[in-house]
C-alpha positions in Angstrom: 78.5 116.2 111.5 80.8 116.3 108.5 81.1 113.0 106.5 83.8 112.6 103.9 82.8 110.1 101.2 85.1 108.5 98.6 85.5 105.3 96.6 87.7 103.5 94.0 85.0 103.1 91.3 85.1 106.8 90.4 82.9 109.8 91.2 80.3 108.8 88.7 79.7 105.3 90.1 76.3 104.3 91.2 77.5 103.1 94.6 78.9 106.5 95.7 75.7 108.2 94.8 73.6 105.7 96.7 75.9 106.1 99.7 76.0 109.9 99.7 72.3 110.3 99.4 71.8 107.8 102.3 74.2 109.6 104.6 72.7 113.1 104.0 70.3 112.5 106.9 73.2 112.3 109.4 74.9 115.6 108.4 77.0 117.4 105.8 78.3 115.0 103.1 81.4 116.0 101.2 82.6 113.9 98.3 86.2 113.7 97.2 86.7 110.8 94.8 88.8 109.6 91.8 87.8 111.0 88.4 87.7 107.4 87.0 87.8 103.8 88.2 90.8 103.1 90.4 90.1 99.6 91.5 92.9 97.4 93.0 95.3 100.3 93.4 95.9 99.4 97.1 97.3 102.2 99.1 99.2 103.9 96.3 99.7 107.6 96.4 100.7 110.0 93.6 104.2 111.4 93.9 105.7 112.1 90.5 102.9 113.8 88.6 100.5 116.7 89.5 97.1 116.1 91.1 94.3 117.9 89.5 91.3 118.9 91.7 88.1 119.7 89.9 84.9 120.9 91.5 82.0 118.7 90.4 78.2 119.3 90.1 76.8 116.3 92.0 73.2 117.3 91.1 72.5 118.1 94.8 73.1 121.6 96.2 73.7 120.1 99.7 76.6 117.9 98.6 80.0 119.5 97.8 82.0 117.3 95.5 85.5 117.2 93.9 87.1 114.8 91.5 90.8 114.0 91.7 93.0 112.4 88.9 94.6 110.2 91.6 94.1 107.2 93.7 91.5 106.7 96.5 94.2 107.2 99.1 95.2 110.5 97.3 91.6 111.6 97.6 91.4 111.2 101.3 94.9 112.6 101.9 94.3 115.8 99.8 90.8 116.2 101.2 92.0 116.2 104.8 95.2 118.1 104.3 94.2 120.7 101.7 90.6 120.8 100.5 88.6 120.7 103.7 88.8 123.6 106.2 88.7 121.0 109.1 88.9 117.3 109.6 85.7 115.4 108.8 84.1 113.5 111.7 84.2 110.2 109.7 85.4 108.8 106.4 83.2 106.4 104.5 84.5 104.7 101.4 82.2 103.0 98.9 79.8 101.5 98.2 82.1 99.4 96.1 80.8 97.5 93.1 81.9 94.0 94.2 83.2 92.6 97.5 86.3 93.3 99.5 86.7 90.2 101.5 89.5 88.3 103.2 93.0 88.9 101.7 91.5 91.2 99.0 91.6 94.1 101.4 95.4 94.3 100.7 94.7 95.2 97.1 91.5 97.2 97.6 91.4 100.9 96.8 88.1 101.1 98.7 89.6 99.7 101.9 92.9 101.7 101.5 91.0 105.0 101.3 89.4 104.1 104.6 92.8 103.2 106.0 94.1 106.6 104.9 91.3 108.1 107.0 92.4 106.0 110.0 96.0 107.2 109.5 94.7 110.7 109.9 93.0 109.6 113.2 89.5 109.7 111.7 87.1 106.9 112.3 86.7 105.2 108.9 84.4 102.7 107.2 84.8 100.8 103.9 81.6 99.5 102.3 81.2 96.9 99.5 78.6 94.7 97.9 79.0 91.0 97.3 77.6 90.2 93.9 78.4 90.0 90.2 79.3 93.4 88.7 76.5 93.2 86.2 73.8 92.4 88.8 74.7 94.5 91.9 71.7 95.3 94.1 72.6 98.4 96.2 69.3 98.7 98.0 70.2 96.8 101.2 73.7 98.4 101.4 72.3 101.9 101.0 69.5 101.2 103.5 71.8 99.9 106.3 74.9 102.2 105.6 73.4 105.1 107.4 72.6 103.1 110.5 76.0 101.5 110.6 77.8 104.9 110.4 75.6 106.2 113.2 76.3 103.1 115.4 80.0 103.4 114.8 80.0 107.0 116.1 77.6 106.3 119.0 79.8 103.5 120.2 82.9 105.8 120.1 84.7 103.7 117.5 88.5 104.3 117.8 89.8 106.9 115.4 92.6 104.7 114.1 90.4 101.8 113.2 88.7 100.7 110.0 85.4 98.8 109.8 85.4 96.7 106.6 81.7 96.1 105.8 80.5 93.8 103.1 76.8 93.6 102.2 74.9 90.9 100.3 73.6 92.1 96.9 70.0 92.0 98.2 67.0 94.1 99.1 67.1 95.3 102.7 64.4 93.0 103.9 66.1 89.9 102.3 69.3 90.3 104.4 69.6 87.8 107.2 71.3 90.0 109.7 74.6 91.4 110.8 77.7 89.4 112.0 81.0 90.6 113.4 83.7 88.6 111.5 87.3 88.0 110.9 89.1 88.2 107.6 88.8 85.0 105.5 91.0 83.9 102.7 90.5 84.6 99.0 92.9 83.2 96.4 93.0 83.5 92.6 94.3 81.4 89.8 95.9 84.2 87.9 97.2 84.2 84.4 98.7 86.8 82.2 97.6 86.8 78.6 100.3 87.9 76.2 98.9 90.1 73.5 100.3 92.3 70.7 99.4 96.0 70.2 98.9 97.6 66.8 102.6 98.6 66.8 103.6 95.0 67.1 104.8 95.2 70.7 103.9 92.6 73.3 102.0 93.4 76.4 100.3 91.4 79.1 96.7 91.4 80.4 95.9 90.0 83.9 93.0 87.5 84.0 92.1 84.6 86.1 89.4 83.2 88.4 88.6 82.9 92.1 89.7 79.6 93.7 87.0 78.2 95.9 88.5 77.3 99.3 86.9 76.6 102.6 86.7 79.3 105.2 85.5 79.2 108.8 81.9 80.2 109.5 83.2 83.2 111.5 84.9 84.6 108.4 83.7 87.5 106.3 83.7 85.3 103.2 81.3 82.8 104.6 79.2 85.4 106.3 78.3 87.3 103.2 77.8 84.1 101.1 75.1 83.2 103.6 73.3 86.4 103.2 74.5 88.4 106.2 76.2 91.8 106.5 79.8 91.2 107.5 81.7 93.8 109.7 85.4 93.2 110.2 87.6 95.6 112.3 90.9 96.3 110.6 94.1 98.1 111.7 97.0 99.3 109.6 99.5 98.1 112.2 100.7 94.9 110.4 103.2 93.9 113.1 103.0 90.2 114.1 103.4 90.7 117.9 103.4 87.0 118.7 106.3 86.3 116.4 108.0 89.5 117.4 108.4 88.1 120.9 109.6 84.8 119.4 112.2 86.6 117.3 113.7 88.2 120.4 114.9 84.7 121.3 117.0 84.5 118.1 120.7 84.8 118.6 121.2 87.7 116.2 124.5 89.6 116.5 126.4 91.9 114.2 
């Protein structure tokens, strides 16, 4: 089995190393990841500048690795279409340094990389850890990641689907279990600080904080807060089919 691993934290991030080493027991791991952090890039792809592909020594002779000066979606796209001789059996994106819960999946480079895999009809998983960036514990996530990839393949997961997985920042034996969840809601009180650069020109820096709002017990947000692994199936078809049928009743004529 061939497993394509990527992320949005960059090829030197701790999470991608933990993930790659964990998945080695399942088959051949190939890494194609950004050359630096590309968090919150969403599904952006590079169109107006060249993409540089560099072979990387990943300190393991059994893992082939490349870094790309592009986005996470670029990495999966160029890996599947140009670098690899054949499609991988599965794409795994992560392990992200921080959660990708609720509406955050729209902004997430981690999730978007997995969605790019699904667009290429490859079963894809996005993996993240819920915790503060200075205190991330990857042990539980690394331990369970291999099992979850194996389960996804054994259960013939659809090849146009993404499983968005969030782990608590805990040791594996401190995790309460696994729950299948729906997307919750995450909102932020954003602010843009206006600053001045050394040339006297103004620029803005995004800051802000998470707004605590209530979510249902079946949401990914509450699940991970309560110490469980959250698994949410996602699809890139954003059509609202219920309202589509409602709109057909509108009297729209040209």
